[in-house]
Every structure is written in structure tokens, then in C-alpha cells.
C-alpha positions as CSV (number, residue, x, y, z in Angstrom):
1,X,-7.0,23.6,3.2
2,X,-6.3,23.0,6.9
3,X,-2.8,22.6,8.2
4,X,-1.8,19.2,9.4
5,X,-3.1,19.0,13.1
6,X,-0.7,16.2,14.0
7,X,2.4,18.2,12.8
8,X,1.0,21.3,14.5
9,X,0.7,19.5,17.8
10,X,4.1,18.0,17.5
11,X,5.7,21.3,16.6
12,X,4.1,23.0,19.6
13,X,5.2,20.2,22.0
14,X,8.7,20.4,20.7
15,X,8.8,24.2,21.0
16,X,7.7,23.9,24.7
17,X,10.2,21.2,25.3
18,X,13.0,23.3,23.8
19,X,11.9,26.2,26.1
20,X,12.5,23.9,29.1
21,X,9.0,22.6,29.7
22,X,8.8,18.9,30.7
23,X,6.4,18.1,27.8
24,X,5.6,14.5,26.8
25,X,4.4,14.3,23.2
26,X,2.0,11.7,22.0
27,X,1.3,13.7,18.9
28,X,3.5,12.6,15.9
29,X,3.5,9.1,14.5
30,X,7.2,8.7,14.6
31,X,9.3,5.8,16.0
32,X,11.7,6.8,18.7
33,X,14.3,4.3,17.4
34,X,17.3,5.3,15.3
35,X,17.4,4.1,11.8
36,X,19.2,0.7,11.7
37,X,22.9,1.0,11.3
38,X,23.2,-0.9,8.0
39,X,20.7,1.6,6.4
40,X,22.7,4.6,7.6
41,X,26.0,3.0,6.4
42,X,24.4,2.5,2.9
43,X,23.5,6.1,2.8
44,X,27.0,7.2,3.8
45,X,28.5,5.1,1.0
46,X,26.0,6.6,-1.4
47,X,26.8,10.1,-0.3
48,X,30.5,9.5,-1.1
49,X,29.7,8.2,-4.6
50,X,29.8,10.9,-7.3
51,X,27.1,9.0,-9.3
52,X,24.5,10.0,-6.6
53,X,25.4,13.7,-7.0
54,X,23.4,14.0,-10.2
55,X,19.8,13.8,-11.3
56,X,18.2,10.4,-11.5
57,X,15.0,9.1,-13.1
58,X,11.9,11.0,-11.8
59,X,10.1,7.8,-11.0
60,X,12.9,6.4,-8.9
61,X,16.2,4.5,-9.1
62,X,15.7,1.3,-11.0
63,X,17.3,-0.7,-8.2
64,X,14.8,0.7,-5.7
65,X,11.8,0.1,-8.0
66,X,12.9,-3.5,-8.3
67,X,13.3,-3.8,-4.5
68,X,9.8,-2.4,-4.1
69,X,8.4,-5.0,-6.5
70,X,10.2,-7.8,-4.7
71,X,9.1,-6.6,-1.2
72,X,5.5,-6.1,-2.4
73,X,5.4,-9.7,-3.8
74,X,6.8,-11.1,-0.5
75,X,4.8,-8.9,2.0
76,X,1.5,-8.2,0.2
77,X,1.3,-11.2,-2.1
78,X,0.9,-8.9,-5.1
79,X,2.9,-9.2,-8.3
80,X,3.6,-5.9,-10.2
81,X,6.0,-4.5,-12.7
82,X,8.7,-1.9,-11.9
83,X,7.1,0.4,-14.4
84,X,4.1,0.7,-12.1
85,X,6.2,2.0,-9.2
86,X,6.8,5.7,-8.5
87,X,9.2,6.6,-5.7
88,X,8.1,9.7,-3.8
89,X,9.1,12.0,-1.1
90,X,7.4,10.0,1.6
91,X,4.1,8.2,1.6
92,X,2.2,11.5,2.0
93,X,3.7,12.7,-1.4
94,X,2.7,9.4,-3.0
95,X,-0.9,9.9,-1.9
96,X,-0.9,13.4,-3.1
97,X,0.3,12.3,-6.6
98,X,-2.3,9.5,-6.7
99,X,-5.3,11.8,-5.9
100,X,-4.1,14.5,-8.3
101,X,-3.7,11.9,-11.1
102,X,-6.9,10.0,-10.3
103,X,-9.6,12.4,-9.0
104,X,-11.5,14.7,-11.2
105,X,-13.5,17.7,-10.1
106,X,-16.9,16.5,-8.8
107,X,-15.6,13.0,-8.0
108,X,-16.5,11.6,-4.6
109,X,-14.0,9.5,-2.6
110,X,-15.2,7.4,0.3
111,X,-13.0,7.9,3.4
112,X,-13.8,5.8,6.5
113,X,-13.7,7.9,9.6
114,X,-11.7,8.2,11.9
115,X,-9.3,9.0,9.1
116,X,-5.7,10.2,8.8
117,X,-5.8,14.0,8.6
118,X,-4.3,14.4,5.1
119,X,-6.7,12.2,3.1
120,X,-9.6,14.6,2.9
121,X,-7.4,17.7,2.4
122,X,-5.6,16.1,-0.5
123,X,-8.8,14.9,-2.1
124,X,-10.1,18.5,-1.9
125,X,-6.9,19.8,-3.4
126,X,-7.5,17.5,-6.4
127,X,-11.0,18.9,-6.9
128,X,-12.8,15.9,-5.4
129,X,-15.2,15.6,-2.5
130,X,-14.2,13.5,0.5
131,X,-17.2,11.5,1.8
132,X,-16.7,10.5,5.4
133,X,-18.0,7.0,6.3
134,X,-18.4,7.0,10.0
135,X,-17.3,4.2,12.3
136,X,-17.1,4.0,16.1
137,X,-15.5,2.0,18.8
138,X,-18.7,-0.2,18.7
139,X,-17.9,-1.3,15.2
140,X,-14.2,-1.8,15.9
141,X,-13.6,1.3,13.8
142,X,-14.2,-0.8,10.7
143,X,-16.6,0.1,7.8
144,X,-18.7,-2.8,6.5
145,X,-19.7,-3.3,2.9
146,X,-23.3,-2.4,3.9
147,X,-22.1,1.0,5.4
148,X,-19.9,1.7,2.4
149,X,-22.8,0.9,0.0
150,X,-25.1,3.4,1.9
151,X,-22.5,6.1,1.1
152,X,-21.9,5.1,-2.6
153,X,-23.5,7.4,-5.3
154,X,-23.1,7.6,-9.0
155,X,-20.2,10.0,-8.4
156,X,-18.2,7.7,-6.2
157,X,-14.8,7.3,-7.9
158,X,-12.7,5.7,-5.2
159,X,-12.4,4.3,-1.7
160,X,-9.5,5.0,0.6
161,X,-8.8,1.7,2.4
162,X,-6.4,1.5,5.4
163,X,-5.5,-1.5,7.5
164,X,-3.8,-1.2,10.0
165,X,-5.4,2.2,10.5
166,X,-4.0,5.5,11.5
167,X,-5.4,6.9,13.9
168,X,-7.2,3.9,15.5
169,X,-4.9,0.9,15.1
170,X,-7.9,-1.1,13.8
171,X,-7.4,-4.0,11.4
172,X,-9.8,-5.6,9.0
173,X,-9.8,-9.4,9.1
174,X,-9.1,-11.1,5.7
175,X,-12.8,-12.0,5.1
176,X,-13.8,-8.3,5.5
177,X,-10.9,-7.2,3.3
178,X,-12.0,-9.6,0.6
179,X,-15.7,-8.6,0.8
180,X,-14.8,-4.9,0.4
181,X,-12.5,-5.7,-2.5
182,X,-15.2,-7.7,-4.3
183,X,-17.7,-4.8,-3.6
184,X,-15.3,-2.3,-5.2
185,X,-14.8,-4.6,-8.3
186,X,-18.6,-5.0,-8.6
187,X,-19.2,-1.3,-8.8
188,X,-16.1,-0.2,-10.7
189,X,-14.7,1.7,-7.8
190,X,-11.0,2.5,-7.5
191,X,-9.2,1.6,-4.2
192,X,-6.4,3.5,-2.8
193,X,-4.9,1.2,-0.2
194,X,-2.4,2.6,2.3
195,X,-0.2,-0.2,3.5
196,X,2.4,1.9,5.4
197,X,1.7,0.0,8.7
198,X,1.6,-3.5,7.3
199,X,4.5,-4.7,9.4
200,X,3.3,-3.3,12.7
201,X,0.7,-6.0,13.6
202,X,0.2,-7.6,17.0
203,X,-1.4,-10.5,18.8
204,X,-3.4,-12.8,16.7
205,X,-4.1,-10.2,14.0
206,X,-2.6,-10.8,10.5
207,X,-2.2,-8.3,7.7
208,X,-4.2,-8.9,4.5
209,X,-3.6,-6.9,1.3
210,X,-6.8,-6.2,-0.6
211,X,-5.4,-6.8,-4.1
212,X,-3.6,-9.8,-2.8
213,X,-6.9,-11.3,-1.8
214,X,-8.9,-10.0,-4.8
215,X,-6.7,-10.0,-7.9
216,X,-9.6,-8.7,-10.0
217,X,-9.3,-5.5,-8.0
218,X,-5.7,-4.9,-9.1
219,X,-6.6,-3.1,-12.3
220,X,-8.3,-0.4,-10.3
221,X,-6.1,-0.4,-7.1
222,X,-3.2,1.8,-6.1
223,X,-1.0,0.6,-3.3
224,X,0.9,3.2,-1.2
225,X,3.7,2.3,1.1
226,X,7.1,3.5,2.3
227,X,10.0,3.0,4.7
228,X,9.1,5.6,7.3
229,X,7.3,3.6,10.0
230,X,8.7,0.1,9.4
231,X,12.3,1.1,9.4
232,X,12.3,4.2,11.7
233,X,13.0,6.4,8.6
234,X,10.4,9.2,8.9
235,X,13.0,11.9,8.1
236,X,14.5,10.2,5.1
237,X,11.3,10.8,3.1
238,X,11.0,7.8,0.8
239,X,7.6,6.3,-0.1
240,X,6.1,5.0,-3.3
241,X,2.9,4.3,-5.1
242,X,2.2,1.2,-7.3
243,X,-0.5,1.9,-9.8
244,X,-2.0,0.3,-12.9
245,X,0.2,1.2,-16.0
246,X,-1.9,4.1,-17.4
247,X,-2.3,5.7,-14.0
248,X,1.4,5.2,-13.2
249,X,2.3,7.1,-16.4
250,X,0.2,10.0,-15.2
251,X,1.7,9.9,-11.8
252,X,5.2,9.9,-13.3
253,X,4.3,12.8,-15.6
254,X,3.1,14.8,-12.6
255,X,6.2,14.1,-10.5
256,X,8.5,15.0,-13.4
257,X,7.0,18.5,-13.4
258,X,6.7,19.0,-9.6
259,X,9.7,17.5,-7.8
260,X,11.8,15.3,-10.2
261,X,13.7,12.6,-8.4
262,X,13.7,11.8,-4.6
263,X,17.1,12.5,-3.0
264,X,19.4,9.8,-4.3
265,X,21.1,9.2,-0.9
266,X,17.7,8.5,0.7
267,X,16.8,6.2,-2.2
268,X,20.0,4.1,-1.6
269,X,19.1,4.0,2.1
270,X,15.7,2.7,1.2
271,X,17.2,0.0,-1.0
272,X,19.3,-1.2,2.0
273,X,16.1,-1.2,4.2
274,X,14.1,-3.3,1.8
275,X,16.8,-5.7,0.7
276,X,18.8,-6.0,4.0
277,X,18.3,-7.8,7.3
278,X,14.8,-7.5,8.6
279,X,15.6,-8.4,12.3
280,X,15.5,-4.7,13.3
281,X,11.8,-4.6,12.2
282,X,10.9,-7.5,14.5
283,X,12.8,-5.8,17.4
284,X,10.9,-2.6,17.0
285,X,7.6,-4.4,16.6
286,X,8.2,-6.2,19.9
287,X,8.8,-2.9,21.7
288,X,5.7,-1.3,20.1
289,X,3.6,-4.4,21.2
290,X,4.8,-4.0,24.8
291,X,4.0,-0.3,24.8
292,X,0.6,-1.0,23.2
293,X,-0.5,-3.2,26.0
294,X,0.9,-0.8,28.6
295,X,-1.0,2.1,27.0
296,X,-4.3,0.2,26.8
297,X,-4.0,-1.0,30.4
298,X,-3.3,2.5,31.9
299,X,-5.9,4.4,29.8
300,X,-8.6,1.8,30.5
301,X,-8.0,2.4,34.2
302,X,-9.0,6.1,34.0
303,X,-12.6,6.6,35.0
304,X,-14.7,7.9,32.0
305,X,-12.1,6.8,29.4
306,X,-12.9,3.8,27.0
307,X,-10.4,2.1,24.9
308,X,-10.6,-0.3,22.0
309,X,-7.4,-2.4,21.9
310,X,-5.5,-1.6,18.7
311,X,-4.2,-4.5,16.6
312,X,-1.8,-2.6,14.4
313,X,0.2,0.6,13.8
314,X,1.4,2.4,16.9
315,X,-1.6,4.4,18.0
316,X,-4.3,4.1,20.6
317,X,-7.6,6.0,20.1
318,X,-9.5,6.2,23.4
319,X,-12.9,7.8,23.9
320,X,-12.9,10.7,26.3
321,X,-16.7,11.3,26.0
322,X,-17.2,10.1,29.6
323,X,-15.1,13.0,30.9
324,X,-16.4,15.8,28.7
325,X,-19.0,18.3,30.0
326,X,-17.0,18.7,33.3
327,X,-15.0,21.5,34.7
328,X,-11.3,21.0,34.7
329,X,-8.6,23.5,35.7
330,X,-11.2,26.2,36.0
331,X,-12.9,25.8,32.7
332,X,-15.7,23.6,31.3
333,X,-14.5,21.1,28.7
334,X,-17.1,20.2,26.1
335,X,-14.8,19.0,23.3
336,X,-11.6,17.0,23.0
337,X,-10.1,20.1,21.4
338,X,-10.5,21.9,24.7
339,X,-9.4,18.9,26.6
340,X,-6.2,18.7,24.6
341,X,-5.5,22.4,25.3
342,X,-5.9,21.9,29.0
343,X,-3.7,18.7,29.0
344,X,-0.9,20.6,27.3
345,X,-1.2,23.7,29.5
346,X,-1.7,21.9,32.8
347,X,-0.2,18.4,32.5
348,X,2.4,19.2,29.8
349,X,1.0,16.3,27.7
350,X,0.5,16.7,24.0
351,X,-2.1,14.5,22.2
352,X,-4.1,15.0,19.0
353,X,-7.9,15.7,19.5
354,X,-10.3,13.5,17.6
355,X,-11.8,16.4,15.7
356,X,-8.6,16.3,13.5
357,X,-9.6,12.8,12.4
358,X,-13.3,13.3,12.0
359,X,-14.1,11.8,15.4
360,X,-15.0,14.3,18.1
361,X,-14.9,12.9,21.6
362,X,-11.8,10.8,20.9
363,X,-8.1,11.5,20.9
364,X,-5.0,9.9,19.3
365,X,-2.0,9.0,21.4
366,X,1.0,7.5,19.7
367,X,2.9,4.9,21.7
368,X,6.0,5.2,19.6
369,X,7.9,6.8,22.5
370,X,10.0,5.5,25.4
371,X,8.3,3.2,27.9
372,X,9.0,5.6,30.8
373,X,7.6,8.6,29.0
374,X,4.6,6.6,27.9
375,X,3.7,5.6,31.5
376,X,4.5,9.1,32.9
377,X,2.4,10.8,30.2
378,X,-0.7,8.6,30.9
379,X,-0.3,9.0,34.6
380,X,-0.3,12.8,34.2
381,X,-3.6,12.5,32.2
382,X,-5.1,10.3,34.9
383,X,-4.0,12.7,37.6
384,X,-5.5,15.8,35.9
385,X,-8.8,14.1,35.0
386,X,-9.1,12.9,38.7
387,X,-9.3,16.6,39.6
């Protein structure tokens, strides 16, 4: 198993910054906003309540599972039962539980690339085989039914479906989501759909939930979500999975033996996030949209850099293939791994090379940071690449 490249880059950038280096980090997918006040206040009240000082159900507080059901019905158009919900230590933990409960040794899981770094590693930990389904900027970083079908074999167990995407910010229009859902139903393929960025959508794009469009897929679909990105709660570590009843039982059994319940104070904060005012979400989305347009404009102006405008999440995934093969800062750069090293050393800019996402030649930059740092960081990249 490989360590998380995104967390490794973020840790290195933070260490350099702590040592006094003027590092600008584009590495971690983490909003720069504080968690909204009403959520923090709910956590403070919960911390003072002795009832939260004890063990609680391994699958999550009943009130939070109900809140997840209500929010899923409202936001994804999918009706589920609280018994199908498992509250986890972040969305990453939810995915780990799902793969461990669903994937058997020898099973293949289709993972469109570029992919989030943890999908293939978790599939491998479960004994499965991740099968990368390549996409490029020319396809809008979307996998068509035809491409998925070319990678399907008799051992294909599941498909990981993500829209909006990390790392590309790509989104599938409703008709493509529906086509993929019907293809999965036709072939009896499970779908693990990661909807963590569903509220971070820009321009004319609209979010479409696969089981919401294809109800027949629901009996073989697992939804994964959480409060981290939408509510600026990455450090609170609250996510969840929503699975068909039998699979949910297996997930709950696994969690009962591995972690027990998620911290109760964090669960109460999540209840406040899901049931409280949603205006802070709109405010943060407006800021991300502004930064998205700024990032695309400035990156596209750099000779040799190509950018597909992202429609969701808070990442931009430019191609640096046009600047590779050159000498820069006294060394020849043939990969984006090498480019990332030089940018951190010389320009004090941290980004994640595309190799981490199964896409050499590209790099991921998160624009979930202040406007001034965003502009300054891209200007440093442009200056260094100009020689």
C-alpha cells in the first residue's frame, strides 16, 4: 500500500511553512473557511452534556442517521431507511468499510482515472483488483458507457462513480449518469457513488445522483457522503455510507469490531450542519466559484499549460505536458513528479503531481485557499516556467 500522496504533500508544505518558508500549498482538499458558528456552538453544548461522554451505537446516533436520510432525500432525490446509514470517521472511512464489506479476493472494481488516490489502495486492501478506466482532457475526464464496457470482465464486481470529481472537478450530465446507471443494472454491477462534493457545483452544471435517476440501481448502489467539504468540517471526521440492507449489516458489523462509534461531539456537530441553516454553504460556494475562474484564467495564460474548466469540487487539473522535457532550475524535467519537486524547492509552491491520480503529465491544484495566495501561487508557477 502507498501512503496518501495528497496528505504527504500537505504535510511537507506545512512543515516548510512552520520552518519559516513562504510556501503556498495547493495540495490538500480542505476549505480555508472556519466551520460555521452554529455548528461549533452545537458541539460545545454537546461536549458539556454528560450523555455524550459515553459509548453510543456503532452505526451512529439515531438523530444523525435520520438527518442523513432527510438530507439525502432532499439533495440526492433518494429515499432510504435510517437502518441503511452507517456514520463513519469521515468519508474515507466510509469507503474503506464499503470495500471491505463488498469486495472479495479476485473481484475487479472499475475506477475511472484520474481517480482520488485512496480508491485503488482501499480496493487492494480488500483483496480486490482496481481496474483503471482512462479518461483525458479531450473526453472532459468522463468515462462513457462504451469505455466502461471495454473494461468490464466476468470478474467485474463494482464501479466507483464520482461526480463532481476529485481530482479533475469534472461532472457528468444527467443523461450520462442515467446511461451509466442503466448499464450497471443491466450487468449486475455494484456502484459505489461518492457524492462528497455534490453541493460544490458551478455555472450551468447541475448535480445528478445516479440512484436518484435510476431507482433500479439502488439495490446494488452504495452512496458515500459527509460533512467535510460542504461545511468546512474536514477535521471533525464525520462521513457516512448508505447501503442496501444486507450490505449495511455487514458494514455495521465491521465497524463494531474496528472503531465503534464516531466521536459523539462531532456527530452532534454534524446534526447541526445537516439540519441547520444552509446559507454558509452558499457563501462558501460563491467564493470557490470566484477562485475557480481565477485559477483557470491564470493557468491557461501560462505557455505550455492546458486547462479544462472544472464544473464542480474545488480542484483544477491542468496538463503540464507542454512544459515537460525541458531544463528548469538546472535539471531536466520529464515527469510531473519532478516538476512538483522543483516547484516546491524553487518557487515554494506545493501541488500534487498527476502520477498520484493515475494521470502522468497533469497536476492537481486545490483552489480552496485565499484569493491572494491563489493568485500569488500561480504567478510563482508562471514565473518559474518562464525560465
